[in-house]
OpenMM code with the backbone's topology and positions (N, CA, C; nanometers):
from openmm import Vec3, app, unit

residues = "MET LEU LEU CYS THR ALA GLU GLY ASP THR ALA ALA ALA HIS GLY ILE HIS ASP ALA VAL LYS LEU GLY ASN VAL HIS ILE LEU GLU ALA MET VAL LYS ASN GLY ALA SER ILE ASN GLU HIS ASP THR THR LYS ASP HIS PHE THR PRO LEU HIS TRP ALA CYS HIS VAL GLY SER LEU GLU VAL ARG PHE ALA CYS ALA ALA LEU THR PHE GLU LEU CYS CYS SER TYR TYR".split()
positions = [
    Vec3(0.7711, 1.5074, 0.1081),
    Vec3(0.7814, 1.3583, 0.0946),
    Vec3(0.6587, 1.2848, 0.1030),
    Vec3(0.6171, 1.2077, 0.0197),
    Vec3(0.5037, 1.1214, 0.0312),
    Vec3(0.5496, 1.0006, 0.0740),
    Vec3(0.4781, 0.9262, 0.1931),
    Vec3(0.5004, 0.8383, 0.2503),
    Vec3(0.4199, 0.6987, 0.2308),
    Vec3(0.4220, 0.5806, 0.1954),
    Vec3(0.3021, 0.4869, 0.1706),
    Vec3(0.3416, 0.3641, 0.2510),
    Vec3(0.2487, 0.2912, 0.3056),
    Vec3(0.2474, 0.1873, 0.3759),
    Vec3(0.1669, 0.0609, 0.2958),
    Vec3(0.2318, -0.0358, 0.3269),
    Vec3(0.1656, -0.1499, 0.2898),
    Vec3(0.0090, -0.1617, 0.2729),
    Vec3(-0.0710, -0.1119, 0.3823),
    Vec3(-0.2194, -0.1036, 0.3817),
    Vec3(-0.2733, 0.0108, 0.2941),
    Vec3(-0.2024, 0.0784, 0.2344),
    Vec3(-0.2441, 0.1997, 0.1092),
    Vec3(-0.2378, 0.3352, 0.1809),
    Vec3(-0.2391, 0.3583, 0.2984),
    Vec3(-0.2165, 0.4825, 0.3875),
    Vec3(-0.1185, 0.5701, 0.3325),
    Vec3(-0.1366, 0.6871, 0.2993),
    Vec3(-0.0492, 0.7906, 0.2640),
    Vec3(-0.0878, 0.9086, 0.3284),
    Vec3(0.0000, 0.9750, 0.3468),
    Vec3(0.0315, 1.1332, 0.4342),
    Vec3(0.1644, 1.2063, 0.3631),
    Vec3(0.1429, 1.3217, 0.3713),
    Vec3(0.2341, 1.4284, 0.3346),
    Vec3(0.2976, 1.4218, 0.4972),
    Vec3(0.4324, 1.3612, 0.4913),
    Vec3(0.5071, 1.3709, 0.6171),
    Vec3(0.6414, 1.3919, 0.6001),
    Vec3(0.7090, 1.5115, 0.6331),
    Vec3(0.8649, 1.5517, 0.6224),
    Vec3(0.9418, 1.4639, 0.7049),
    Vec3(0.8840, 1.3965, 0.8425),
    Vec3(0.9883, 1.3473, 0.9165),
    Vec3(0.8770, 1.2793, 1.0222),
    Vec3(0.9251, 1.2331, 1.1133),
    Vec3(0.8895, 1.1529, 1.2057),
    Vec3(0.7880, 1.2196, 1.3160),
    Vec3(0.8138, 1.3349, 1.3558),
    Vec3(0.7224, 1.4415, 1.3768),
    Vec3(0.6104, 1.4639, 1.3384),
    Vec3(0.5931, 1.4701, 1.2163),
    Vec3(0.4935, 1.5122, 1.1269),
    Vec3(0.4028, 1.3852, 1.1260),
    Vec3(0.4776, 1.2714, 1.0909),
    Vec3(0.3709, 1.1386, 1.1079),
    Vec3(0.3114, 1.1253, 1.2372),
    Vec3(0.3654, 1.1829, 1.3480),
    Vec3(0.2981, 1.1897, 1.4887),
    Vec3(0.1780, 1.2748, 1.4957),
    Vec3(0.2308, 1.4036, 1.4228),
    Vec3(0.1220, 1.5074, 1.4240),
    Vec3(0.0003, 1.4889, 1.3497),
    Vec3(0.0244, 1.4117, 1.2382),
    Vec3(-0.0956, 1.3483, 1.1258),
    Vec3(-0.1574, 1.2674, 1.1983),
    Vec3(-0.0941, 1.1983, 1.3050),
    Vec3(-0.1800, 1.1026, 1.3806),
    Vec3(-0.2159, 0.9316, 1.2807),
    Vec3(-0.0998, 0.9558, 1.2300),
    Vec3(-0.0664, 0.8134, 1.1357),
    Vec3(0.0027, 0.7205, 1.1821),
    Vec3(-0.0150, 0.5819, 1.2724),
    Vec3(0.0360, 0.5189, 1.3448),
    Vec3(0.1143, 0.4050, 1.2442),
    Vec3(0.0578, 0.3979, 1.1410),
    Vec3(0.1120, 0.2903, 1.0261),
    Vec3(0.2309, 0.3676, 0.9707),
    Vec3(0.2430, 0.4916, 0.9536),
    Vec3(0.3317, 0.5899, 0.8977),
    Vec3(0.4551, 0.6021, 1.0065),
    Vec3(0.4278, 0.6036, 1.1114),
    Vec3(0.5010, 0.6255, 1.2105),
    Vec3(0.5885, 0.4959, 1.2550),
    Vec3(0.5205, 0.3837, 1.2305),
    Vec3(0.5773, 0.2318, 1.2771),
    Vec3(0.6883, 0.2161, 1.1329),
    Vec3(0.6196, 0.2415, 1.0077),
    Vec3(0.7196, 0.2347, 0.9025),
    Vec3(0.8538, 0.2764, 0.9008),
    Vec3(0.8252, 0.4480, 0.9475),
    Vec3(0.9540, 0.5082, 0.9642),
    Vec3(1.0283, 0.4583, 1.0851),
    Vec3(0.9913, 0.4185, 1.1771),
    Vec3(1.0834, 0.3535, 1.2800),
    Vec3(1.1482, 0.2342, 1.2435),
    Vec3(1.0823, 0.1379, 1.1456),
    Vec3(1.1206, 0.0195, 1.0948),
    Vec3(1.2192, 0.0444, 1.0035),
    Vec3(1.2122, 0.1617, 0.9135),
    Vec3(1.3224, 0.2011, 0.8257),
    Vec3(1.4237, 0.2644, 0.8707),
    Vec3(1.4562, 0.2866, 1.0063),
    Vec3(1.5443, 0.3643, 1.0445),
    Vec3(1.5351, 0.4993, 1.1265),
    Vec3(1.4203, 0.5375, 1.1241),
    Vec3(1.3935, 0.6955, 1.1927),
    Vec3(1.4120, 0.6509, 1.3491),
    Vec3(1.4599, 0.7548, 1.4151),
    Vec3(1.4868, 0.7541, 1.5512),
    Vec3(1.3507, 0.8125, 1.6249),
    Vec3(1.3002, 0.7048, 1.7127),
    Vec3(1.1956, 0.7734, 1.7947),
    Vec3(1.2175, 0.8653, 1.8898),
    Vec3(1.3534, 0.8565, 1.9273),
    Vec3(1.4160, 0.9878, 2.0167),
    Vec3(1.4620, 1.0902, 1.9700),
    Vec3(1.4122, 1.1284, 1.8275),
    Vec3(1.4737, 1.2207, 1.7700),
    Vec3(1.3911, 1.3474, 1.8068),
    Vec3(1.4928, 1.4787, 1.8495),
    Vec3(1.4409, 1.5989, 1.8718),
    Vec3(1.4397, 1.6735, 1.7776),
    Vec3(1.3102, 1.7416, 1.7693),
    Vec3(1.2461, 1.8188, 1.6569),
    Vec3(1.3421, 1.9771, 1.6685),
    Vec3(1.3002, 2.0466, 1.5806),
    Vec3(1.4003, 2.1791, 1.5719),
    Vec3(1.3107, 2.3051, 1.6356),
    Vec3(1.2090, 2.2792, 1.7196),
    Vec3(1.1540, 2.3624, 1.7711),
    Vec3(1.2358, 2.4313, 1.9374),
    Vec3(1.1856, 2.5210, 2.0056),
    Vec3(1.2837, 2.5733, 2.1114),
    Vec3(1.2464, 2.4606, 2.2261),
    Vec3(1.1522, 2.4001, 2.2273),
    Vec3(1.1293, 2.2824, 2.3285),
    Vec3(1.2249, 2.1607, 2.2900),
    Vec3(1.2735, 2.1312, 2.1778),
    Vec3(1.3382, 2.0250, 2.1345),
    Vec3(1.2283, 1.8903, 2.1521),
    Vec3(1.1072, 1.8862, 2.0955),
    Vec3(1.0125, 1.7857, 2.1519),
    Vec3(1.0462, 1.6414, 2.0546),
    Vec3(1.0759, 1.5404, 2.1468),
    Vec3(1.0679, 1.4052, 2.0516),
    Vec3(0.9104, 1.3696, 2.0186),
    Vec3(0.9317, 1.2792, 1.9421),
    Vec3(0.7616, 1.2080, 1.8682),
    Vec3(0.6873, 1.1845, 2.0035),
    Vec3(0.7208, 1.1232, 2.0961),
    Vec3(0.6708, 1.0801, 2.2150),
    Vec3(0.6093, 1.2439, 2.3009),
    Vec3(0.6722, 1.3389, 2.2947),
    Vec3(0.6501, 1.4693, 2.3512),
    Vec3(0.5269, 1.5039, 2.2544),
    Vec3(0.5312, 1.4876, 2.1328),
    Vec3(0.4561, 1.5477, 2.0521),
    Vec3(0.3289, 1.4459, 2.0642),
    Vec3(0.3147, 1.3286, 2.0709),
    Vec3(0.2075, 1.2658, 2.0877),
    Vec3(0.1505, 1.2812, 2.2242),
    Vec3(0.2116, 1.3180, 2.3194),
    Vec3(0.1363, 1.3557, 2.4156),
    Vec3(0.0889, 1.4929, 2.4146),
    Vec3(0.1188, 1.5776, 2.3314),
    Vec3(0.0825, 1.7294, 2.3129),
    Vec3(-0.0374, 1.7106, 2.2530),
    Vec3(-0.0229, 1.6676, 2.1178),
    Vec3(-0.1412, 1.6614, 2.0276),
    Vec3(-0.1977, 1.5514, 1.9655),
    Vec3(-0.1439, 1.4378, 2.0011),
    Vec3(-0.1549, 1.3027, 1.9555),
    Vec3(-0.3005, 1.2396, 1.9971),
    Vec3(-0.3507, 1.1282, 1.9318),
    Vec3(-0.4419, 1.0743, 1.9529),
    Vec3(-0.4089, 0.9572, 2.0704),
    Vec3(-0.5092, 0.8870, 2.1444),
    Vec3(-0.4279, 0.7969, 2.2342),
    Vec3(-0.3808, 0.6995, 2.1469),
    Vec3(-0.4152, 0.6439, 2.0182),
    Vec3(-0.3357, 0.5532, 1.9498),
    Vec3(-0.1953, 0.5769, 1.9294),
    Vec3(-0.2216, 0.7309, 1.8907),
    Vec3(-0.0334, 0.7425, 1.8540),
    Vec3(0.0680, 0.7525, 1.9858),
    Vec3(-0.0369, 0.7903, 2.0834),
    Vec3(0.0399, 0.7894, 2.2039),
    Vec3(0.0749, 0.6786, 2.2726),
    Vec3(0.0138, 0.5423, 2.2309),
    Vec3(0.0391, 0.4339, 2.2629),
    Vec3(0.1576, 0.3786, 2.1730),
    Vec3(0.1380, 0.4039, 2.0615),
    Vec3(0.2524, 0.3463, 1.9239),
    Vec3(0.3628, 0.4504, 1.9932),
    Vec3(0.3992, 0.5367, 2.0299),
    Vec3(0.4869, 0.6075, 2.0314),
    Vec3(0.5693, 0.5539, 2.1789),
    Vec3(0.4717, 0.5347, 2.2887),
    Vec3(0.5306, 0.4832, 2.4042),
    Vec3(0.5895, 0.3474, 2.3791),
    Vec3(0.5035, 0.2606, 2.2912),
    Vec3(0.5386, 0.1041, 2.2866),
    Vec3(0.6857, 0.1182, 2.1920),
    Vec3(0.7276, 0.2029, 2.1022),
    Vec3(0.8249, 0.1773, 2.0149),
    Vec3(0.9421, 0.2547, 2.0961),
    Vec3(0.9254, 0.3500, 2.1720),
    Vec3(1.0289, 0.4024, 2.2739),
    Vec3(1.0748, 0.2753, 2.3735),
    Vec3(0.9759, 0.2100, 2.4557),
    Vec3(0.9917, 0.1138, 2.5193),
    Vec3(1.0568, -0.0031, 2.4517),
    Vec3(1.0302, -0.0442, 2.3128),
    Vec3(1.1060, -0.1533, 2.2564),
    Vec3(1.2698, -0.0870, 2.2316),
    Vec3(1.2891, 0.0162, 2.2016),
    Vec3(1.4225, 0.0894, 2.1934),
    Vec3(1.4828, 0.0378, 2.3181),
    Vec3(1.4206, 0.0873, 2.4300),
    Vec3(1.5048, 0.0891, 2.5591),
    Vec3(1.5316, -0.0514, 2.5926),
    Vec3(1.4450, -0.1704, 2.5814),
    Vec3(1.4859, -0.2758, 2.5949),
    Vec3(1.5519, -0.3431, 2.5306),
    Vec3(1.5809, -0.2925, 2.3778),
    Vec3(1.6646, -0.3451, 2.3092),
    Vec3(1.8093, -0.3292, 2.3216),
    Vec3(1.8498, -0.2358, 2.4468),
    Vec3(1.9949, -0.2090, 2.4829),
    Vec3(2.0133, -0.3310, 2.5931),
    Vec3(1.9145, -0.3853, 2.6492),
    Vec3(1.9501, -0.4969, 2.7476),
    Vec3(1.9311, -0.6092, 2.7138),
] * unit.nanometer
topology = app.Topology()
chain = topology.addChain("A")
for resn in residues:
    res = topology.addResidue(resn, chain)
    for name in ("N", "CA", "C"):
        topology.addAtom(name, app.Element.getBySymbol(name[0]), res)
């Protein structure tokens, strides 16, 4: 799947975890805005969420974006 954002960024991403691994915050935010779950577990044996992957391999910007999106989701419940 080829994802594009309004800013013109493109990346080959097959899911939210790939967007995190690619380090593309724009695609990550667009995917969440369009319904992707920031808490989705991947199919690895560790069942990582996007935040786990961001902490494992992501840039500081991606880590902050994942944490902020997770925080927004948690706050929306209250």
